[in-house]
Each structure stands twice: as C-alpha cells, then as structure tokens.
C-alpha positions in Angstrom: -48.5 -24.4 -20.6 -47.8 -20.9 -19.4 -51.0 -20.9 -17.2 -49.9 -24.2 -15.8 -46.5 -22.8 -14.8 -48.1 -19.8 -13.2 -50.5 -22.1 -11.3 -47.6 -24.2 -10.0 -45.7 -21.2 -8.9 -48.7 -19.8 -7.0 -49.2 -23.2 -5.4 -45.6 -23.4 -4.4 -45.8 -19.9 -3.0 -49.0 -20.7 -1.0 -47.3 -23.9 0.4 -44.3 -21.9 1.5 -46.4 -19.3 3.3 -48.6 -22.0 5.0 -45.5 -23.9 6.1 -44.1 -20.7 7.6 -47.3 -19.8 9.4 -48.7 -23.1 10.6 -48.0 -23.3 14.3 -47.4 -27.0 14.3 -44.7 -26.7 11.6 -43.1 -23.5 12.5 -39.5 -23.9 13.9 -39.2 -22.4 17.3 -37.1 -19.3 17.6 -34.5 -19.1 20.3 -35.8 -17.7 23.6 -34.6 -14.1 24.2 -31.8 -13.7 26.7 -31.6 -10.7 29.0 -28.3 -9.6 30.5 -28.7 -8.1 33.9 -27.3 -4.6 34.5 -26.6 -2.9 37.8 -29.8 -1.7 39.6 -32.2 -4.1 37.9 -34.4 -6.3 39.9 -36.4 -9.5 39.2 -39.6 -7.4 39.3 -38.3 -4.7 36.9 -37.1 -7.3 34.4 -40.4 -9.2 34.6 -42.3 -6.1 33.9 -40.2 -5.3 30.9 -41.1 -8.6 29.3 -44.7 -8.7 30.7 -44.2 -11.9 32.7 -44.5 -12.7 36.3 -41.5 -12.4 38.7 -42.3 -16.0 39.7 -42.0 -17.3 36.2 -38.8 -15.4 35.6 -37.3 -17.0 38.7 -38.5 -20.5 38.0 -37.5 -20.6 34.4 -33.9 -19.5 35.3 -33.7 -21.6 38.5 -33.1 -18.5 40.6 -33.0 -19.5 44.3 -34.0 -16.0 45.4 -34.5 -12.5 44.0 -30.8 -11.6 44.2 -29.3 -10.8 40.8 -25.7 -10.2 39.7 -24.7 -7.7 37.0 -23.9 -9.7 33.8 -26.1 -12.6 34.7 -27.9 -13.9 31.6 -31.6 -14.7 32.1 -33.7 -16.7 29.6 -37.1 -15.1 28.9 -39.9 -17.6 28.3 -43.3 -16.1 27.6 -45.2 -19.4 27.9 -46.7 -20.2 31.3 -44.2 -22.2 33.4 -45.5 -25.7 34.0 -43.2 -27.8 36.3 -42.8 -31.5 35.8 -44.7 -33.8 38.2 -41.4 -35.4 39.2 -39.4 -32.8 40.9 -36.1 -34.5 40.3 -36.4 -33.8 36.6 -37.4 -30.1 37.1 -34.6 -29.7 39.7 -32.0 -30.8 37.1 -33.3 -28.3 34.6 -33.2 -25.5 37.2 -29.6 -26.4 38.0 -28.6 -26.2 34.3 -30.5 -23.0 33.7 -28.9 -21.4 36.8 -25.5 -22.5 35.8 -26.0 -21.0 32.3 -27.0 -17.7 33.8 -23.4 -17.2 34.8 -21.9 -17.6 31.3 -19.3 -14.8 30.9 -18.5 -14.5 34.5 -14.8 -14.6 35.2 -12.7 -17.7 36.0 -10.8 -17.3 39.2 -8.7 -20.1 40.8 -10.0 -21.1 44.2 -13.1 -19.0 44.1 -16.8 -19.9 44.2 -19.0 -16.7 44.1 -20.3 -14.5 41.3 -18.6 -11.5 42.8 -15.1 -13.0 42.9 -15.4 -15.6 40.1 -15.4 -19.4 39.8 -13.0 -22.2 39.2 -14.5 -25.4 38.0 -15.3 -26.9 41.4 -16.3 -23.5 42.7 -18.9 -23.2 40.0 -20.3 -26.6 40.8 -20.5 -25.8 44.5 -22.2 -22.4 44.0 -24.8 -23.7 41.7 -25.7 -26.9 43.6 -25.7 -25.1 47.0 -27.9 -22.3 45.6 -30.3 -24.9 44.3 -30.9 -26.4 47.7 -28.5 -29.4 47.2 -26.7 -29.5 50.6 -23.1 -30.3 49.8 -19.6 -29.5 51.1 -17.2 -27.3 49.2 -15.1 -29.9 47.5 -12.5 -30.3 44.8 -13.6 -31.9 41.5 -12.2 -35.2 42.8 -14.3 -34.7 46.0 -17.5 -34.1 43.9 -16.7 -37.2 42.0 -16.4 -39.4 45.1 -19.5 -37.9 46.7 -22.0 -38.1 43.8 -23.9 -41.2 42.8 -23.1 -43.0 39.5 -25.7 -42.7 36.8 -25.8 -44.6 33.5 -28.6 -42.2 32.2 -27.2 -38.7 32.7 -29.8 -35.9 32.7 -29.7 -32.2 32.6 -28.2 -30.9 35.8 -26.0 -33.8 36.5 -22.2 -33.4 36.9 -19.9 -34.5 34.1 -16.4 -35.5 34.9 -13.3 -36.0 32.7 -10.9 -38.7 33.8 -7.5 -39.8 32.5 -8.1 -43.1 30.7 -5.2 -44.9 32.3 -5.2 -43.8 35.9 -8.9 -42.7 36.1 -7.6 -39.5 37.8 -10.3 -36.8 37.8 -9.0 -33.9 35.6 -11.9 -31.5 35.5 -15.7 -31.3 35.7 -18.7 -29.2 34.7 -22.5 -29.1 34.9 -24.2 -31.1 32.2 -26.9 -29.3 30.1 -27.6 -32.0 27.6 -26.6 -32.8 24.0 -22.9 -33.3 25.0 -22.7 -29.8 26.3 -21.8 -28.6 29.8 -21.2 -25.3 31.7 -17.6 -25.1 32.6 -15.0 -22.8 34.2 -11.8 -24.8 33.9 -9.1 -25.5 31.3 -8.7 -23.0 28.5 -11.4 -20.7 29.8 -11.1 -17.2 31.1 -14.8 -17.0 31.8 -17.7 -19.5 32.5 -18.5 -21.1 29.1 -20.6 -23.7 27.5 -18.3 -26.4 26.1 -18.7 -29.7 24.3 -17.4 -33.3 25.0 -16.6 -33.4 21.2 -13.9 -30.8 21.5 -10.4 -32.3 21.0 -9.3 -31.5 24.6 -12.2 -33.3 26.2 -12.5 -36.1 23.7 -9.3 -37.6 24.8 -10.6 -38.3 28.4 -12.9 -40.8 29.8 -16.3 -39.3 30.6 -18.3 -40.2 33.8 -21.5 -38.7 35.2 -22.7 -38.3 38.7 -26.0 -37.2 40.0 -26.9 -35.1 43.0 -30.7 -35.0 42.2 -31.7 -38.7 42.3 -35.0 -39.9 40.8 -38.1 -40.0 42.9 -37.3 -37.3 45.4 -40.0 -34.8 46.3 -39.3 -31.6 48.4 -42.2 -30.8 50.6 -43.6 -27.4 49.7 -45.7 -24.9 51.7 -49.2 -26.2 52.2 -48.5 -29.7 51.0 -49.7 -32.7 53.1 -48.9 -36.3 53.1 -52.3 -36.9 51.6 -51.9 -34.4 48.7 -48.4 -35.8 47.9 -49.9 -39.3 47.9 -52.6 -38.3 45.5 -50.2 -36.3 43.3 -47.9 -39.3 42.8 -50.5 -42.1 43.1 -48.5 -43.7 45.9 -50.2 -44.7 49.1 -49.6 -42.6 52.3 -48.4 -45.8 54.1 -45.9 -46.5 51.4 -44.4 -42.9 51.6 -44.3 -43.2 55.3 -42.5 -46.5 55.2 -40.0 -45.4 52.6 -39.1 -42.3 54.7 -39.5 -43.8 58.2 -42.0 -41.1 59.1 -43.5 -41.8 62.5 -46.5 -39.5 61.9 -48.5 -37.9 59.0 -47.0 -34.5 59.8 -44.5 -33.1 57.3 -42.1 -30.2 57.5 -41.6 -27.8 54.6 -38.3 -28.6 52.9 -38.3 -32.3 53.8 -36.9 -34.6 51.1 -39.3 -37.5 50.6 -38.3 -40.7 48.8 -40.9 -41.9 46.4 -39.2 -44.8 44.7 -38.5 -48.2 46.3 -34.8 -48.0 46.0 -32.9 -45.8 48.5 -31.9 -42.4 47.2 -28.5 -42.5 48.7 -27.9 -46.3 48.9 -24.6 -46.2 50.8 -26.0 -48.3 53.7 -27.7 -51.0 51.5 -24.9 -53.6 51.6 -24.0 -52.7 55.2 -24.8 -54.5 58.5 -27.1 -52.4 60.7 -25.4 -51.3 63.9 -28.7 -51.8 65.9 -32.3 -52.8 65.2 -33.6 -49.4 64.1 -30.4 -48.1 62.4 -31.8 -48.2 58.9 -35.0 -46.4 59.8 -33.0 -43.8 61.6 -30.9 -43.3 58.4 -34.0 -43.2 56.2 -35.6 -40.5 58.3 -32.3 -38.6 58.6 -32.1 -38.4 54.8 -35.4 -36.5 54.7 -33.8 -33.6 56.7 -31.0 -32.9 54.3 -30.6 -29.1 53.8 -32.2 -28.2 57.2 -30.2 -25.5 58.8 -27.4 -25.6 61.5 -27.8 -23.8 64.7 -25.3 -24.2 67.5 -27.1 -25.9 70.5 -30.3 -26.5 68.4 -32.2 -29.8 68.3 -35.3 -29.1 66.2 -35.2 -29.1 62.3 -37.5 -26.1 62.1 -35.3 -23.9 64.1 -31.9 -25.5 63.4 -29.8 -28.3 64.8 -26.1 -28.7 65.7 -24.4 -32.0 65.0 -25.4 -33.8 68.3 -28.8 -32.2 68.2 -29.4 -33.7 64.8 -28.5 -37.1 66.0 -30.7 -36.7 69.1 -33.7 -35.5 67.0 -33.7 -38.4 64.5 -33.2 -41.1 67.2 -36.0 -39.5 69.4 -38.3 -39.5 66.3 -37.8 -43.2 65.9 -38.7 -43.9 69.5 -35.2 -44.5 70.8 -34.5 -43.2 74.3 -31.3 -41.3 74.0 -30.1 -38.5 76.4 -29.3 -35.1 74.8 -25.6 -34.5 75.0 -22.7 -32.9 73.0 -20.4 -34.6 70.6 -17.9 -35.0 73.5 -20.6 -36.5 75.7 -21.5 -39.2 73.2 -17.8 -39.8 72.6 -17.2 -40.5 76.2 -20.1 -42.9 76.4 -19.5 -45.1 73.4 -17.0 -47.9 73.0 -14.5 -47.1 70.2 -14.4 -49.4 67.2 -12.4 -49.8 64.0 -15.1 -51.4 61.8 -18.3 -49.4 62.0 -21.7 -50.6 60.9 -24.4 -48.4 59.3 -25.8 -46.3 62.1 -22.8 -46.1 64.3 -21.3 -42.7 65.1 -18.2 -41.1 63.7 -16.3 -38.4 65.8 -14.0 -35.6 64.8 -11.7 -33.4 66.8 -10.7 -29.7 66.8 -13.2 -28.6 64.2 -13.7 -24.8 63.9 -12.1 -22.9 66.7 -12.9 -25.5 69.4 -10.6 -28.1 70.8 -11.2 -31.7 71.7 -14.0 -33.9 70.3 -16.2 -31.3 68.7 -18.2 -33.0 65.9 -20.2 -36.1 65.4 -22.0 -37.7 62.4 -24.0 -40.9 61.6 -22.0 -43.4 59.6 -23.7 -44.7 56.5 -21.2 -47.0 55.0 -18.9 -46.8 52.0 -17.0 -44.0 53.7 -20.0 -41.7 53.9 -21.6 -40.1 56.9 -24.6 -37.8 57.6 -24.1 -34.7 59.7 -24.9 -31.0 59.9 -22.5 -28.1 59.6 -22.8 -24.3 59.6 -22.5 -23.8 55.8 -24.3 -26.7 54.3 -26.8 -27.7 57.1 -27.7 -31.4 57.2 -25.8 -33.2 54.4 -23.7 -36.2 53.5 -19.9 -36.1 53.5 -17.0 -38.4 52.7 -14.4 -39.5 55.2 -11.8 -39.4 52.5 -12.2 -35.6 51.9 -9.1 -33.8 53.1 -10.8 -31.8 55.9 -12.6 -34.7 57.5 -9.7 -37.1 57.1 -7.5 -34.7 59.0 -10.1 -34.1 61.8 -11.2 -37.8 62.2 -11.0 -39.1 65.8 -12.8 -42.5 65.9 -16.0 -44.5 65.4 -18.3 -45.1 68.3 -20.5 -48.2 68.7 -24.1 -47.1 69.1 -25.5 -50.4 70.2 -24.3 -49.7 73.8 -26.7 -46.8 73.9 -29.6 -49.1 73.2 -29.2 -51.2 76.3 
C-alpha cells in the first residue's frame, strides 16, 4: 500500500512537470512591455531585445521611427507574420499603436503625444498615423463619418450613445474582449477601459469601422499580377472593381478586393453622368495621397481641383485643368446633387471667394484633398464644411 502511494505521488509529480513543460499545453506568458525613455531609438530598443527594428515597428504599429518618452512598446520575440488580408492586420496595428500611449496625459482639445489627448484627439492621432486619411473631428463627427459594422474587430471605433436621444457621449479605440483605449470621462491619462464598467454599461454601444474588409494597400515592388496571385482574384476583376485604366499601380493606392464598395455612399444614388461611378471608384484608390497646392499628379501631390482633374482624365474624360473658382464659374448650380457632381466651398484657409472643390458621393459625403489629410472623405454636416459650403455644381454640362 505504501509503495502504491509513493508510485501515485511520483506519477502525479511527473504529470505536473510534463504539463508545465509541454509546449502545446504551456500557458503563454504575457509579452514584455518596454517603456520608452528619452534618447532611446527603435534601433537601440530592438538591439536590447535581440529583434529587428522592422519587427518592433510592425508589432506596435509604429508608422515611423519616431518615439515618444513614456510610450509602451510590446516586445514579441516570434517572427512577425502579417495576415494575408491587410484590413485585419491594419486593425491590429491601430489597436497596438493606441495602446502604446497608455499613461499619456488627457488634455481637452489636444491631439498629440507631446500635448496630450482628449477622446477624439486620440482617435484622430492614431488613425491618421496609421495612414487612415481623416479630418480632425469631434466624437460625433467620427460617428457620422465611419461605416456601421455589425461585426466589430480590433481597431474599430467604439461609441457610447444615450439610449433615448442617441446622442454620442464619448468614444474610444476598440481592442477586443469589451475593452477599448480611451482618453475621456473619468480619466486623467490614456487608459484601457471596459464596456462592463457601470459608467459605460448605461449607454448604448455602436461600432464604426475605418478599415473596411477587402482593402489592400499597394506596397513597394508589388504589381497587379502579384496582388492578383496573392488573393486569387483575377487581374481583370481587380481592375474593374477599382476602375483602373491600366495595369500600372502606384505605391500607397488602396485597392478594393471584395465585390461590395468599400465606402458605399454612392450605391443608392443616381449617377451624375455616364462615368460618374467609375470616377468615384478610381478616386477611392487615391485616399491618403498628399496635398500640394497647384499639383495634379498623385505621386507628387494634388490640390483639390488637380485631384478632380486627374481622376477624370484617367477615366478618359476631356476636362480642362482649372481652379475651384474656374469650375464653379462653368457649372450650373443645383440644389439636389447626384453622385459625381461637384461641391464648392468659399473662404477656406486664408483665401477669399470659391477656394475649394470636392466630388460629391451621396449621403452627405464628398471626396476631396486638403493639406493635413490629403485625399479623403468628409461630411457636409461637419461644422467647418457646413460653414464654408457654397453650392453644388452639375458636372453633366462639362461632358457635352
């Protein structure tokens, strides 16, 4: 009996040791977190942990090698392997980058690591640094601008609305499992909070996405053929879904891979002219391309009228190059625009008169380019553009 008890104890001990050491059964330890101190660089931190600088940047969603004292970087030793569908990986990068600012101070009206963040400022900083071209908006503005999603993913924006009025109260960056990065109510610093907390549980929750499924950003060296093979989608299908007139691609272009439009604001609209929808599809691929006053080429930068001129020329439409004021003087003014018509604004920046133009998409949205965000989508209901709105212009007259 005694020997049997000893044998059982030895077996139990062996089982416990095996359970602890077996790789397939071992519980994963939390990844180490490094807090950046003044003077450190991406390269020096990577050397400390014997990983590549590229891996450190990618796993933390760092848009460049600029670091901020106090930033918290996750150290992952395993080789970085991005998902084939970039929208998923982009969402993870957004969440990781947002979490790197945990502990940074909350400051009303601010939007930078140096000065601090309020809730909308944190969202703007993180999205814009992750190559999501977007205006600086209030939380209500971000709610109006984002696309509804019934299946929220890491990196989407979570909103809290009053249950009766549906007024947007606050928002954060969703990181999964009911948690979100937040710099709003009850916080003196950027924090990870939970929807299960009493304060947030009393509100209605809604999610919006700024990284829609099926979107691929063209990388250096990629071709239409290599992207086609990577996603098992024919070259002709990719060209059709993005209204590409040639096989040539530009680094940074956003390509639609799924059959449904990424930003479907024009779907239920009437086209302003025969090629309006293909102009919009192609214009979508240029989101994030830079603004340059007087420019008309995506690779060197475009101003608002140069952007409009480029996308129409690429679709074989013979349109003269002019300024926003020039197009305004040529087009009949209308009150009920169709998708593809133009929308004009006055007295933007320091200039007077009609100074800005965009391509109307429908549902109050328009596509344009500005100095801070480059080519992007904005909403006519936002305070700035509502104040500067001049009129809509009927594009069909240009097609005669």
